[in-house]
Structures are given as C-alpha cells and as structure tokens.
N, C-alpha and C positions, 0 to 999 in steps of 0.2 A: 930145557926151558928156553934157552936163547934161540934155538932153531924155530920153535913155534912163534916166537915174537917176530922173527924175521920173515917167516912165511905169511904171517898175518899182514905185515906191512906190505909185502909184495902183492899179495892178493888185493888188498885195499887200493894200492897204487894202480894195479892193473884195472880194477873196476872203475876207478876215477877216470883213467885214460880212455876206457871204452865209452863211458858216459859222455865224455868230452867230444869224442869222435862222432857220436851220434847227435848230440845236442847242438853243436856249432853249425853244421850244415843245415840242420832242420830250422834253427833260428834264422839263419840267413835266408833260406827259402821262404819262410813264412813272412819275414819282413818285406822281402821283394814283392811277393804277391799282394801283400796288404797295401803297399805303396801304389802298385799298379791299379788295384781296385779303387783306391782313393782318387788317383788321377783321372781314371775313366769317369767316375762319379762327378768330379769337379767339372770336367769337360762337358758332360751331359747337362749339368746345371747351367753352365754358361750358354750352351746352345739353346736351351729352353728360355733363358732370360732374353736372349737376342730375338728369338721367335715371338715372345710376348711384347717386346718393344716395337715390333713392326706392325703396321696396320694390316687388318685382315684383308686377304685377297679373295675376291669372289669370282 
C-alpha cells in the first residue's frame, strides 16, 4: 500500500513538472506577441492622428 501512494505522488509530481515545462514558455511567448501587437497598434493610431492633424495636400 505504501508503494502505490509513493508511485501516485511521483506520477502527479511528474505530470505537474511536465505541465509547467509546457505552460511557462507558452505563456511567455503569448505575452510577448500580445505586447508586440499592442505596440504596433498604438504606433498605427499615433501615425493616423498625426496624419489627421496635418492639412490636406492636394
């Protein structure tokens, strides 16, 4: 009975470690790409505001 409890603990610890190894890099990647997208969008908005502020060129 003690062996099955230890085996269960080891399996759960291994599963948690595997999930961590997958989740952490994925979370870092998604955060970086989200920030990049947000920065590009803000730069685009600034550019459009500047263009709207200038008089029309004919």
